[in-house]
C-alpha positions in Angstrom: 63.5 54.0 108.5 61.1 52.5 106.0 62.3 54.5 103.0 65.9 53.1 102.8 64.6 49.6 103.3 62.1 50.1 100.5 64.8 51.5 98.2 67.1 48.5 98.9 64.4 45.9 98.2 63.1 47.8 95.1 66.6 47.5 93.8 66.6 43.8 94.4 63.3 43.5 92.5 64.9 45.2 89.5 67.9 43.0 89.5 66.1 39.8 90.2 62.7 39.5 88.4 60.5 36.6 89.1 61.0 33.4 87.1 58.3 32.7 84.6 57.4 29.1 85.8 56.2 30.3 89.2 52.6 31.3 89.9 52.6 34.7 91.5 51.7 35.0 95.2 48.7 37.2 96.3 49.5 40.0 98.8 46.7 40.6 101.4 46.6 42.9 104.4 48.1 40.5 106.9 49.3 37.6 104.8 50.9 36.5 101.6 49.1 33.7 99.8 51.0 31.1 97.7 48.7 29.0 95.6 49.6 25.3 95.2 50.6 25.9 91.6 53.4 28.2 92.9 55.3 25.0 94.1 54.9 23.0 90.9 58.5 23.5 89.6 59.7 21.8 92.8 57.5 18.7 92.2 56.6 18.5 95.9 55.1 15.3 97.2 53.8 16.5 100.6 52.8 19.7 102.4 56.1 19.5 104.2 58.0 19.8 100.9 55.8 22.9 100.1 56.4 24.5 103.5 60.2 24.1 103.2 60.0 25.8 99.8 58.0 28.8 100.9 60.0 32.0 100.3 61.5 33.7 103.4 60.1 31.2 105.9 62.0 29.2 108.5 60.1 26.2 109.8 59.9 26.0 113.6 58.3 22.7 114.6 58.1 23.6 118.2 59.9 21.8 121.1 58.5 18.5 122.2 60.7 18.5 125.4 59.0 21.6 126.8 56.2 20.7 129.1 52.7 22.0 128.4 51.1 22.7 125.1 51.0 26.5 124.7 54.7 27.0 125.5 55.8 24.4 123.0 54.1 26.0 120.0 55.8 26.1 116.6 54.9 28.4 113.7 52.7 26.0 111.6 48.9 25.9 111.4 46.9 23.5 109.4 43.5 24.9 108.2 44.0 27.7 110.7 44.6 25.5 113.7 47.7 24.1 115.4 48.1 20.3 115.3 47.2 18.8 118.6 50.7 17.3 119.0 54.0 18.4 120.5 56.2 16.1 118.5 54.2 15.6 115.3 54.3 18.8 113.2 56.6 17.2 110.7 54.5 14.1 110.7 51.3 16.2 110.3 52.7 18.0 107.3 54.1 14.7 105.9 50.6 13.1 106.1 49.2 15.8 103.7 49.8 15.0 100.0 50.8 18.0 98.0 47.8 17.3 95.7 45.6 17.9 98.7 46.8 21.4 99.4 44.9 24.4 98.1 47.2 27.1 99.2 49.8 28.2 101.8 49.5 31.4 103.7 52.4 33.3 105.3 50.5 35.1 108.1 51.7 38.2 110.0 50.7 39.2 113.5 49.3 35.8 114.3 48.8 36.8 117.9 46.3 34.1 119.0 47.1 31.2 121.4 47.4 29.0 118.3 50.7 30.8 117.4 51.9 32.2 120.8 52.5 35.7 119.4 55.0 34.7 116.7 55.5 37.4 114.1 55.4 35.0 111.1 53.3 31.9 110.9 52.5 29.6 108.0 49.0 28.2 107.5 48.5 25.2 105.2 45.0 25.2 103.7 43.7 21.9 102.4 41.3 21.0 99.7 38.0 19.6 100.9 37.1 16.0 100.0 40.5 15.1 98.4 41.7 11.5 98.4 45.3 10.8 97.7 48.6 9.4 99.1 52.3 9.6 98.8 55.2 7.2 99.1 59.0 7.4 99.1 61.8 4.9 99.1 65.4 5.8 99.8 68.7 4.1 99.8 71.7 5.7 101.4 75.4 4.7 101.1 77.9 5.7 103.8 81.7 6.0 103.5 82.1 2.3 104.5 80.1 1.2 101.5 77.1 0.1 103.7 73.7 0.7 102.1 70.6 1.1 104.2 66.9 1.9 103.4 64.3 4.4 104.4 60.6 4.1 103.5 57.6 6.3 104.0 54.0 6.1 103.0 51.0 8.3 103.8 47.3 8.3 102.7 44.5 10.8 103.1 40.8 10.3 102.5 37.2 10.7 103.7 36.0 7.7 105.8 32.4 7.7 107.2 32.3 11.4 107.6 35.8 11.6 109.0 38.6 13.4 107.1 41.5 11.1 108.0 45.1 10.6 107.2 47.7 8.1 108.2 51.5 7.9 107.8 54.1 5.1 108.4 57.8 5.6 108.2 60.9 3.6 109.1 64.6 3.8 108.6 68.0 2.8 109.9 71.3 4.4 109.2 74.9 3.9 110.1 77.4 6.7 110.8 81.1 5.6 110.6 83.4 8.0 112.4 87.1 7.7 113.1 88.4 9.9 115.9 92.0 10.7 117.1 92.4 12.0 120.6 95.7 13.7 121.6 96.4 14.3 125.3 99.0 16.8 126.6 100.0 18.0 130.0 99.8 21.6 131.2 103.1 22.4 129.5 102.0 21.0 126.1 104.0 17.8 126.3 102.4 14.8 124.6 101.2 12.3 127.2 99.3 9.9 125.1 96.8 9.4 122.2 93.8 7.3 121.4 92.3 6.1 118.1 88.6 5.1 118.1 86.2 3.9 115.5 82.5 4.8 116.0 80.1 3.0 113.6 77.0 4.3 115.3 73.5 3.0 114.3 70.2 4.7 114.5 66.8 3.1 113.8 63.4 4.7 114.0 59.9 3.5 113.2 56.7 5.5 113.7 53.0 5.3 112.9 50.9 8.4 113.1 47.5 9.6 112.0 44.7 12.1 112.5 41.0 12.2 111.9 38.6 15.2 111.8 34.8 15.6 111.5 31.9 17.9 112.5 30.3 17.0 115.9 27.7 18.9 117.8 28.0 22.1 115.9 31.8 22.1 116.1 34.8 20.3 114.8 36.5 17.4 116.5 40.1 16.6 115.6 42.0 13.5 116.9 45.7 12.7 116.6 47.9 9.8 117.6 51.6 8.8 117.2 53.4 5.7 118.3 56.9 4.5 117.6 60.3 3.3 118.6 63.8 4.9 118.7 67.0 3.0 119.1 70.6 4.4 119.0 73.6 2.2 119.7 77.3 1.7 119.0 80.3 -0.5 119.8 83.3 1.7 119.8 86.7 0.0 119.8 89.8 2.0 120.6 93.5 1.9 121.0 95.6 3.9 123.5 99.2 4.8 123.2 101.2 6.2 126.2 103.5 9.1 125.5 103.3 9.0 121.7 101.0 9.2 118.7 99.5 6.0 117.2 102.1 3.7 115.8 100.2 0.4 115.5 101.4 -1.1 118.8 98.9 0.1 121.5 99.5 0.0 125.2 95.9 -0.5 126.0 92.7 -1.4 124.1 89.2 -0.4 125.1 85.6 -0.9 124.0 82.9 1.6 124.7 79.3 0.5 124.2 76.1 2.4 124.2 72.5 1.3 123.7 69.6 3.7 124.0 66.0 2.5 123.4 62.9 4.5 123.7 59.2 3.9 123.0 57.0 6.9 122.3 53.2 7.3 122.5 51.2 10.5 122.1 47.5 10.9 121.7 45.6 14.2 121.5 42.3 15.8 120.6 40.8 19.2 120.3 37.2 20.5 119.8 36.4 23.8 118.3 33.0 25.5 118.0 31.4 28.9 118.1 29.6 30.1 121.2 27.7 33.2 120.1 30.2 35.5 118.5 33.1 33.8 120.3 35.2 30.8 119.2 35.9 28.1 121.8 38.6 25.5 121.6 39.6 22.8 124.1 42.7 20.6 123.8 43.6 17.4 125.6 47.0 15.7 125.2 48.7 12.6 126.7 52.4 12.1 126.1 54.4 9.1 127.4 57.9 7.7 126.8 59.5 4.6 128.2 63.2 4.2 127.6 66.4 2.8 129.0 70.1 3.4 128.4 73.0 1.1 128.9 76.7 2.2 128.8 79.7 0.0 129.2 83.5 0.7 129.0 86.1 -2.1 129.1 89.8 -1.3 129.2 92.5 -4.0 128.8 96.3 -4.1 128.5 97.8 -5.0 125.1 98.2 -8.6 126.5 94.4 -8.8 127.4 94.6 -8.1 131.2 91.8 -6.2 132.8 92.6 -2.5 133.5 89.1 -1.3 134.4 85.4 -1.9 133.6 82.6 0.5 134.1 78.8 -0.1 133.7 76.0 2.4 133.8 72.3 1.4 133.6 69.5 4.0 133.6 65.8 4.3 132.8 63.6 7.2 132.2 59.8 7.3 132.0 58.2 10.7 131.5 54.5 11.1 131.5 52.6 14.3 130.6 48.8 15.1 130.7 47.7 18.5 129.4 44.3 20.2 129.3 43.9 23.6 127.6 40.9 25.8 126.7 40.7 29.2 124.9 37.9 31.7 124.1 38.6 34.0 121.2 36.5 36.9 120.0 35.5 37.0 116.3 37.8 38.6 113.7 36.9 41.9 112.0 36.7 44.0 115.1 39.3 46.7 116.2 39.5 44.9 119.6 40.1 41.2 119.5 40.4 39.6 123.0 41.4 36.1 123.8 41.3 34.4 127.3 42.1 30.9 128.4 43.9 28.5 130.7 46.0 25.4 130.8 46.6 22.7 133.4 49.4 20.2 133.1 50.5 17.2 135.2 54.0 15.8 134.6 55.8 12.8 136.2 59.4 11.8 135.6 60.6 8.4 137.0 64.3 8.0 136.7 66.7 5.2 137.8 70.5 5.3 137.6 73.2 2.8 138.6 77.0 3.2 138.2 79.5 0.4 139.0 83.2 0.0 138.4 85.6 -3.0 138.4 89.3 -2.8 138.8 89.9 -6.5 139.0 87.9 -7.6 142.1 84.4 -7.4 140.6 81.9 -4.6 140.0 81.5 -2.2 142.9 78.6 0.3 143.0 79.5 4.0 143.0 77.1 6.2 144.8 76.1 9.5 143.2 73.7 11.9 144.9 70.1 11.8 143.5 70.6 8.7 141.4 67.0 7.5 141.6 64.3 10.1 141.6 60.6 10.6 140.9 59.8 14.2 139.9 56.2 15.4 139.8 54.9 18.7 138.6 51.4 20.2 138.7 51.2 23.5 136.8 48.4 25.8 135.9 48.3 29.0 133.8 45.7 31.6 133.0 46.2 34.0 130.2 44.6 36.9 128.4 45.6 38.4 125.1 44.3 41.5 123.3 44.9 42.5 119.7 44.0 46.1 118.9 44.0 47.3 115.3 44.8 51.0 115.7 44.7 51.5 111.9 44.9 49.4 108.8 48.7 49.5 109.1 49.3 49.6 112.8 48.5 46.8 115.3 49.1 46.7 119.0 49.2 43.3 120.8 49.3 42.8 124.6 49.2 39.8 126.8 49.3 38.7 130.4 49.7 35.2 131.8 50.0 34.0 135.4 51.7 30.7 136.0 51.7 28.7 139.2 53.3 25.3 139.8 54.4 22.9 142.4 57.4 20.5 141.8 58.0 17.7 144.2 61.0 15.2 144.2 61.0 11.8 145.8 63.3 8.8 145.9 66.9 9.4 146.8 66.2 13.1 147.3 63.1 14.8 148.9 62.2 18.3 147.9 59.1 20.3 147.3 58.9 23.8 145.8 56.1 26.1 144.6 56.5 28.9 142.0 54.4 31.7 140.8 55.3 33.9 137.8 53.7 36.8 136.0 54.4 36.9 132.2 53.4 40.1 130.4 54.0 40.7 126.7 53.6 43.6 124.3 54.2 44.1 120.6 53.7 46.8 118.0 53.4 45.8 114.3 53.6 48.4 111.6 53.3 48.0 107.9 54.8 51.1 106.2 54.1 49.5 102.8 52.0 46.7 101.6 55.1 44.4 101.4 57.0 45.4 104.5 56.2 44.8 108.2 58.2 46.0 111.2 57.5 44.5 114.6 58.7 45.7 118.0 58.2 43.4 120.9 58.9 42.6 124.6 58.0 39.4 126.4 58.6 37.8 129.8 59.3 34.1 129.4 59.6 31.4 132.1 61.9 28.5 131.2 61.0 24.9 131.4 63.2 22.7 133.6 64.7 19.5 132.1 63.8 16.8 134.6 66.9 14.9 133.6 68.9 17.5 135.6 67.1 16.4 138.8 68.7 13.0 138.5 72.3 11.7 138.2 73.9 11.3 134.8 77.1 9.8 133.3 78.9 10.0 130.0 81.5 7.2 129.8 82.8 8.3 126.4 83.9 11.5 128.2 84.6 10.1 131.6 82.2 12.5 133.3 79.4 12.2 135.9 77.0 14.7 137.4 74.8 14.5 140.4 71.1 15.3 140.3 69.8 18.5 141.9 66.3 18.4 143.4 66.4 22.2 144.2 66.2 23.4 140.7 64.0 26.3 139.7 63.0 27.7 136.3 65.1 30.4 134.7 63.3 33.6 133.6 63.9 35.8 130.6 62.9 39.2 129.5 63.1 39.3 125.7 63.2 42.4 123.5 63.1 42.1 119.7 62.9 44.1 116.5 61.9 42.2 113.3 61.0 43.0 109.7 59.4 40.8 107.1 59.5 41.7 103.4 57.4 40.0 100.8 58.5 41.0 97.3 57.1 40.0 93.9 57.0 36.3 93.4 59.7 34.5 95.3 61.6 37.5 96.6 61.3 37.4 100.4 63.4 38.2 103.5 62.9 38.5 107.2 65.3 39.5 109.9 65.1 39.7 113.7 67.4 41.3 116.2 66.9 40.4 119.8 68.3 40.9 123.3 67.5 38.8 126.4 68.1 39.4 130.0 68.1 36.1 131.8 67.9 35.3 135.5 68.6 32.1 137.4 70.2 30.5 134.3 71.1 26.8 134.6 74.8 26.0 134.5 77.0 23.3 136.1 78.4 24.2 139.5 79.6 22.4 142.6 76.5 21.4 144.6 76.2 21.3 148.3 76.6 17.5 148.1 80.2 18.1 146.9 79.5 16.7 143.4 79.1 18.7 140.2 75.6 19.2 138.9 73.3 21.7 137.2 72.0 24.6 139.3 70.5 28.1 139.1 73.8 29.8 138.8 73.2 33.5 138.2 72.2 36.1 135.6 73.2 36.4 131.9 72.6 38.3 128.7 71.8 36.6 125.4 71.5 38.4 122.1 71.6 37.8 118.4 70.4 38.2 114.9 68.5 35.7 112.8 66.8 35.7 109.5 66.1 34.1 106.1 66.3 35.2 102.5 64.9 33.9 99.2 66.5 35.6 96.2 65.5 34.9 92.6 68.5 35.0 90.3 66.7 35.0 86.9 68.7 38.0 85.5 71.9 35.8 85.9 70.4 32.4 85.2 66.7 31.7 84.4 65.1 29.5 86.9 67.8 29.9 89.6 67.4 31.1 93.1 69.4 31.4 96.3 67.9 30.6 99.8 69.6 31.2 103.1 68.7 31.1 106.8 70.7 31.3 109.9 71.6 33.1 113.1 74.6 34.7 114.8 74.5 34.7 118.7 76.4 36.2 121.6 76.1 35.8 125.3 77.6 36.8 128.6 77.4 35.1 132.0 78.9 36.0 135.4 80.5 32.6 136.2 80.6 32.0 140.0 83.2 29.2 139.5 85.9 31.6 138.0 84.5 34.9 139.3 84.4 36.6 135.9 82.4 36.8 132.7 82.2 34.1 130.1 79.7 33.0 127.4 76.8 30.7 128.3 77.3 27.0 127.8 76.3 25.4 124.5 75.7 28.5 122.5 76.8 27.6 118.9 77.4 30.4 116.5 77.2 31.2 113.6 74.7 28.8 112.2 74.0 29.5 108.6 72.7 27.3 105.8 72.4 28.3 102.1 71.2 26.6 99.0 71.6 27.5 95.3 69.0 25.8 93.2 68.5 25.8 89.4 65.2 24.7 87.8 65.9 25.2 84.0 62.6 26.5 82.5 60.8 23.9 80.4 63.0 21.0 81.6 62.0 18.2 84.0 65.1 18.4 86.2 66.9 20.6 88.7 70.2 20.7 90.4 71.7 22.6 93.4 74.5 23.1 95.8 74.2 23.4 99.6 76.5 24.9 102.2 76.6 24.8 106.0 78.7 27.4 107.8 81.5 27.0 110.3 80.1 26.9 113.9 81.5 26.7 117.3 80.4 26.5 120.9 81.7 25.7 124.4 80.3 23.9 127.4 81.5 24.7 130.9 81.7 22.0 133.5 83.0 22.5 137.1 86.6 21.5 136.3 86.8 21.5 132.5 85.8 23.4 129.3 84.7 21.6 126.2 84.8 23.5 122.9 83.5 22.1 119.6 84.3 23.5 116.2 82.7 22.2 113.0 84.2 23.3 109.7 82.2 24.6 106.7 80.8 21.7 104.6 79.1 21.3 101.3 76.7 19.1 99.5 74.7 18.9 96.3 71.8 17.3 94.5 70.2 16.6 91.2 66.5 15.7 90.8 64.2 14.9 87.9 60.6 13.9 87.1 61.5 12.5 83.7 61.3 8.8 84.7 57.8 7.3 85.0 56.3 10.4 86.6 58.2 9.8 89.8 60.5 12.3 91.5 64.0 10.9 91.6 66.7 12.7 93.6 70.4 11.9 94.0 72.1 13.9 96.8 75.5 14.0 98.5 76.0 15.1 102.1 79.2 16.5 103.6 81.1 15.8 100.3 84.2 14.9 102.3 84.3 18.4 103.8 82.8 18.2 107.3 85.5 18.1 110.0 84.9 18.4 113.7 87.5 19.4 116.3 86.9 19.2 120.0 89.2 20.8 122.6 88.9 19.9 126.3 90.9 21.7 129.0 91.0 20.3 132.6 91.7 22.3 135.7 92.3 21.6 139.4 90.3 21.7 141.6 88.0 23.6 139.3 88.2 26.1 136.5 89.5 28.8 138.9 92.6 26.7 139.4 95.6 26.0 137.1 95.4 24.1 133.9 96.4 20.4 134.4 96.0 18.8 131.0 94.3 19.1 127.6 92.7 16.8 125.1 92.1 17.4 121.4 89.8 15.2 119.3 89.9 15.3 115.5 87.0 13.8 113.7 86.3 13.6 109.9 82.7 13.0 109.1 81.9 10.6 106.3 80.3 11.4 103.0 76.8 10.1 102.4 75.2 9.5 99.0 71.4 9.2 98.9 69.0 8.1 96.1 65.3 8.9 96.8 62.4 7.9 94.6 59.0 9.3 95.6 55.5 9.6 94.0 51.8 9.9 94.7 48.8 7.7 94.3 
């Protein structure tokens, strides 16, 4: 198997030699090391810029919505340790100036709890004692001619024995969309249409920081993040009965949405050696306080009330996590690791829906509207890495998870769960530049506490009841992956995987008679994903092509229709590519970006909802010729991104006959962005 692969990549090396401006990477037994000078042609401002330019690497920042610390791991380490934050990997990298980075290591077989057994992990190694900062200012113009700002500043230095960094960033942006909805009956006859304008606005502001120092023979690291998120729109629309828009609507409507959320996270970890072992303990607190308001008003063309709907909801999730691990020293054939994690979660949700048809607002009761969900979960785990030979490594792991989930409020329910989660992987390096990895892992999913409570989407006219009887889904995942590190920037990795899933979460008709999410049955999920960095110097000196993406497939035995269909919300293909040219000896670069067509379908009890997004393009030019700053002019979408949404409605559910259809046609606007960034 290895010989054909070696032949193929050797051919690529011959056709695509490394560009002269790049400093060569060093190849070691289990890692490829890229010195800071390797990234100089890209004029990076932060470690985040460098990570995103690392050949053949796809950044995975983790999942902040997954409860617990270990299960939410991404594939980024800083000085060999994972940032003690679930939502701040991007922030942590953005706080590190590029001038403060010594090197970046692409690590293979990072089987410790820091990386949760991922086959490829990046490690950002900082310079000691560095003091520097970065800043960026950005102005973006949307298709309506509105210009809005974004600003970011970070600083890193030594303060009283602490190695500290801080970052502040804020922005607001407006997305103007115009959508046409066309409604037809089961026979395809036009029944009406609606035109809507959606100038949605998003604002965010965050302050984050970290501090690190030696304490008591070990290293103490503290992190914190605080900020505010606000998304809102006022969406006017016009409805026409039995015809396409002609300027004389039969009804007018106004949809309004306002989502506000405050975020606070604080964490700390302490690492030290105990004899030959390394000990690390982590503590983390994550709290969010937010509310959502939805309003829909429908009137006749003359201004008479047709209907009014109001939805008010709040959500306050709290998470407290403690985790500890003991790891044997490196350099031995057997490397064990043991540890445990305890997490407490609380989710307090309120929901109120009311409608008005002319006689005032009348509450609408939906099952499990107001709930309090609490979870206490513990996990013990043990991992073992066995180096069978310099080119062959066996990894094994076993974790036992136990939890209790209780629901109070409008619904009372208490459940206990116990799961055993084994894992095994074999990593083989047939050559110094190629690694093959074969793995199998048992995974227990994390429940979305929002599914325990009622929800509504007025823009779609849908509601769903909460389900207090939800349990986690379980997955057995099999994978085959390879990672190739060629000379210089040539790199590629590819993974093929297959998953057998049990108790998957899909919408069905609940015992209350209302639709809601439940454990609906078994499914398979499979795909291929990868990335490629390909120098093109033979064709154009200083040029390279990068691409990453995935193609997915799934199958689920749907109890509503009694036959097989794909899982909900599986979008495929998802492929991004960039052609970039850095002319040797010149202080500027240019490039073109491309995002592939992708499509996916969600399945509700009585409707299907398919979204298709067309291919779209962008481009950029950037230079360091003006004042030592980095100036970048970029265009997004380039008037090419079009989205179509098809909804089909059935009665009484999807096993019944088709009753009507709705098609939405949306053309996304073009954005032009000017960014100036520098360091101090």
